[in-house]
N, C-alpha and C positions, 0 to 999 in steps of 0.2 A: 601513543597508536590513537589520540582523540578517544581512548576510551574511560568510561564511568561506569565502574562496578556496581551492579545492582546488588544491597545489601541489608535489602528491607523484606522479611519472608513474609510481611502481610504483601505487598506489592508483587512479590513472585507469586504469592498464591492469585492476587488478580489478574495477571499476565497468563496464567495456568488456566484460570477459569474462563477467561474471554475466548481462549485460545479452542478449547477443549478439544485437547490432543488425541488422534487416535490416529493407527499404523502410522507411517513415515512420516518424519518431521525432519526438515534445515534446519539447523538453526546458526543464522550470521554472527559472528563473535561470539564465541561460546565464553572467551575469556576465562575466569578463574571456575565455571562449572554448576554456580549455583542454581538457574534456570535450566541448563541440562540435566542434572539429576532430578530437578524437579518434575520435568517432561519426560523423562522415562518412569522414574514414580508413578506417574499419572498413564501409563499404560503404553508410551508411543516407544518407537522405535526411531530414536535420534541420529541422526547423523551431524555433527559440530563440526562450524570451519573454524578456525582460530589463525590469524596471519603472524602472530606474535609465537616466533620458535621456543621462547622459552615457558610460554602459556599452553601452547599446545602441547608439548612434552609433558610438564606436568599433570594438565587433565587427562591426557591420554594413559599414564601410568598410573593416576588413580583409580579408573574406572575400567583398566584394564581385564576384571573379572566381570563386568557388567556386560552379557551379550545385547542388551537393548543399546548399547551405547558405542558407536564409531566415530574417533577424533580425527578430523582431515586439517592437516598444516598445509593452508595456503587461502588465497581470496577467495571468499564466497562468491563475488559477482564474476569470476572468472570458470566459476563451476560450469560444469555441463547439467541441466536441468533432466532430472529423471523422466522416465517413460511413465511408471507407474502412477498413480494419483499421490499426490505430496500436498504438504503444508511447509509452509513456514512462520517460523515464531521466532523473535529475539529481540534483544535489547540492544539496537545497532545503533554505532557510532554518528553522531550529527553531519559529519563530512562528510559521509555517502551514503544519506538518508536517499536521496535522489537515484542512484545508481543501483540499491537494491530494491525500491519500489519500479524502476523501470524494467528489473531483471524479473521480478516476479510477473508483472505482466507480461511480459514475453515468456513466459512459460506456459506450454499448453496444458500439461497436467496438473497444473497448480491449483488447489480446491481454493485454498486461504492463504493470507498473511495477517500475522498477527504479529504487529512490530510496535515496539517502545519506542517513540521519536519525541522530539524537540514537540512542545505541546502548541506552540504557533503553526509549528508544520502540520501538524495533525487537524488542528482546527481549522486551515484553511482547506488541507484536502477534502476534509469533510463536510465545508461549505457554513460551519460554526459561525462566519462571520456574515453571512447572507450574502459572498460573492463564491462563485464557484472559480477554479483554476481548470487551464487547459488539457492536465495530463486525467483531472477528476472526470470532464465530459466528455474528452475520447473514448476511455475506457469505459464509461456509465453502462452500457449498454450489454457488456459482460461482467462487470463487478460492481457491488455494492460496497460503499465507503462508510463508514460507522465511526464515530468519535467515543472511545471509552475511557475507562477512570483517568482521573488526574492524577499522575505519581509525584509527590514533591521533590525537589532537589538532595534534600537531607538523607533521600534515601539512595543514596550513590555516594562514590567514595572514589576519584576525589569527588567533590562536592562540584557541579556544575553550575554557572549562573542563571540558567533558567530551570523550569519546570519542564516534566517530560510528560505524555499522555499515550494511553493506548489507540493505534487506529488497526482499524482490522477493517481489512478487504476480504469478501467473501464473492466467489463465483457466482453466476446464476444457474440456474438451472437448465434455463434455455434463453438466450441472448435477445435483446427488446430488439433487435431489427437485423435483415438478413443479409445486408451489404457492408460488410466494414469499411471498405475501401470509399465506396459512395459517401458511407456516415461521417467517415474521418474528413475528406473532402470539404464536407460543408462544414464541419465545426473549425476546421482549422481555416478555411475562408473566413468566418465569421472571426476568429481572435484574430486574423492578420490586422486587424485595425482600418482596413479603407472606409473614409467616410466620417469614423466617429462613432459608428451604431450598428448594428447589427442587421438595423434595416438598410444600409447603404452600403455594407460589406456584400450583403446577400444578393443586391440586386444586380450586381457586377456581374453574375454569372446564370442565376435562374429567374425563371418565370413564375407568377403569382406568389411574391413577396409575401404581397401584405394581405392577402387573404390566408395565407400558412402562419403568419404571423398572429393574426386573429384568433385563427383556430388552435393555436397553442397558448393565448391569453397572454402574450409577450407584446406589450406597448412599443409603437412605432418608433420613438426615440430610445429605447431600452438600449442600455452599454452592455456588451459582451458578457462582465462579470458579475453580472444579475440576472442572467438567464439561467434558470434552473436546469439541470442536466433530462429530466421526463420532457421539461420544452422541446429541448433538441431534437427529442427522439420524436416529438408530435413534428416539428419541421421536417425532420428526415423522410418522416410517411407523407408529408403533403407536396416536399419537393423532390424526392427522389425516388419516383416510384417504380 
């Protein structure tokens, strides 16, 4: 099921340190329970989701005496998000990374997500290449994205073909914009690719684009991926009063 199990104790410690778990924690893909047990030992109340029935049964049996761990056999992405504040922490399968990230971003009570993902994915989403993706820019007013420690491929069994990294999403105490729909419409238009530049795309709908670009420090010929999320917030403030 495209699972690569974490076997390096130091790597587990790095994930737990990045997550700083407390309260309710949901874990996608508990697998053999190495991270599950570490999260519970750190004081979290863990609900682990495991889609493999054999692994789920084994882990449930192993943790049956621990009141801080509940193992659910099922697909995490089909689960209903809790209403109380909660975090997500997991070593997630590469093949469903985007689905799990999307689930986290849609959950109203999510406080943070600490995910061990393919390193390239984490770098792209955190802007480490100097470029920014649509999902990061769209969610930026509500979440910070941070690239954490690299976890080498030898920390897993079976050994994958690429390294992993810790990706940390954290909900901001207060959103940077007050209009979710108008902000996301602005960003989606910019990423739509009309005319080959942000300026050309935005001019199809908005007035005062040149002044807004100047205020945000965005060159007139800027390609969309090179516009920092904070600059999008400034553009929204100027174009969507």
